[in-house]
Structure formats: C-alpha cells, structure tokens
N, C-alpha and C positions, 0 to 999 in steps of 0.2 A: 511083689511090688509094694503092697501096703506095709508089710513088715519091715522092709528096707527103709521106707520113709519114716516109720515110727521109730525105728532104731536110731536113725540119723537125728531125728528131733530130740530123742532122749539124750543122745551123746552131746548135742549142742547145749541142752539145758544143764546137764551135769558139768560141762566145761564152763558155762557161764556162772554156775553156783560156786565152783572152785575158784574162779577168777574173782568173784565178788568177795568170797571169804578171805582170799589173800589180800585184796585191796583193803578191806576192813582191818585186818591184822596189821598191815603196814601203817595205816593211818593211826591206829591205836598206839603202835610202837613209836611213831614220830611224835605223838602228843604226850607221851609218858612224863616228860619233864617240862613240857610247854604249857600245861594248864596250871594256873595259879589261882586258887580261890581267894576271894576278897573277904577280909574280916575287919570288923570295927573293934575297938578296945572292949566294949561291952559284950560283944559276941565271944571274944576270947575269954572274958571272965566267966561267962556261962558255960562255954564249951572249949576247953583248952585244946590247942592243936596237938597232933600226934608228934612223937619224937622224929626229928629230921624232916618234918613236913615243910615244904617250901610254899609260902602263901604271901598274899599282899595284905598289908596293914595300912589303914587310912584313918585320918582324922585331922585334928588341929594340933599344931605344935604348941604345947602348953607354955604359957608365959612364965619366964623366970627359970626355965629348965635347960636352956641351950648352953652347953659347956663345950668349948673348943679345947681339946687336949693337945698333947704333943703330936706334932706332925699333922696328919690329915684326919685324925680320929675325932669324932664329934659324938657327944651323948646328949640326949634330950628325952622328953616324954611326949607321947601322943595321946590325946584325949578326945572323947566324943561327948563329954559332959557327964557321962555316967560312970566311966572307968578310965583308967590311965595306964599306959604301958611304957616301960623304959625302952629306949632304942639306942643302939650303938651303930655307928657308920664310919667306916674308914674309906675315905675318898673325897673327891671334890663335890661339894654341894652345889645345886643349881643356884644361879644368881638371885632368883626371886625367893629363895628359901628364907623364912624368918619366923620368929615367934608369933603365935596367933594366926598363922596362915595355914591353909590346907595343904596336905601332902599325902602321898601314897608311897610306901616302901615295899620292896620285894626282899624276902629273906626268910629266916627261920628262928625259932626260939632256942636259946642256949643259956641254961642256968637262970631262967626267969627273965632274960633280957632278949628283946627282938634284935637280932644281928642282921642288919640290912646290907644287901649286896648292891642295891640300886635305890635311889631316892628320886622321886618325881615331885615337882612343886608346881603350883599354879603358874600360868603363863601371863596373866595380866590381873588387874585389880578386880575384875568381875568373874573370872572363871574359877570354878572349883569342880573336881571330879564328881560325877553323878553318884558314885558309891558313897563318897564322903558326905555329900548333901543328904542322901537318904538316911544314913546312919545318924547324922546330927539332927535331922528332923524327928527321927524316932525318939531321941533323947530330949527334944524340945529346946535345943540350943540354937538351931539355925533359923534365921529370919531372912527371907528373900529380899535382897536389896532393890529388886525391880518392882516390888509391890508397895 
C-alpha cells in the first residue's frame, strides 16, 4: 500500500516537472522575438549591438538633422548629449514627432545606420519615456520641468 502511494506521488511530481519544463520552453519560444533591449546612443558607442540584433534606441531628435526624403523615407540623428546615432525610417511618423523631442525607435543597425521599423514619440508636452529620461540624466542633459 505504501509503495503504491509513493509511486503515484513520484509519477505526479515527474509529470508536473515535465509540464513545467514544456511551459517554460513555450514561453521562451514565444519571447524569442518579443524582447527588445533598450539602448541609448552612448551605450551603443560603448557596446555596439550584435549583427541583426533587434533593439530599441531612444533619445532626443537632434536639431537640424531631420531630412524628409522621397516618399515616406525620413533620416535624422538621435542623441543623448554624449553620442549621436543616424536613423533611417520608412513610414508615417507620429504627429508629435519633431526635432528636439524625445523618441524611441525599434529596429536594427545596418551599415552604421539604425534602420527603424517603428517610431514612437512623446504624446504631450510633458511626457518622455522613462528610459530616455534616465539616459539623458546620465549624460547631464535632462532637466526635470516639474522642479
């Protein structure tokens, strides 16, 4: 009687461990393309991204660098005060996208240019993404307008 209970308990534990392993594997498989690391221009200068690595780049759109090309192609530079990264984006920019404003783009580096597949801009005059504020504070560029 005891050995049957013990055997049943062991079988349940083994089945639970297998189910847990499968669940962790499926979660990892689902996240393989969904996790994008954030980088500031200064972090990219110190530690360049791997080839074909998709990541998020954030900072301020550098004044005087916004160039609208043929069609929907736009080029500009993103800075955090310490470094600057050229960006190319083919698509429709958010309405509030402008020079001197905060932005975050998702994409990858190609031939020294960050090619963005998505651009996010601030949504009102007071908002800026937390990651951008943190990287600008590190460079001593950001001053909190509320203080």
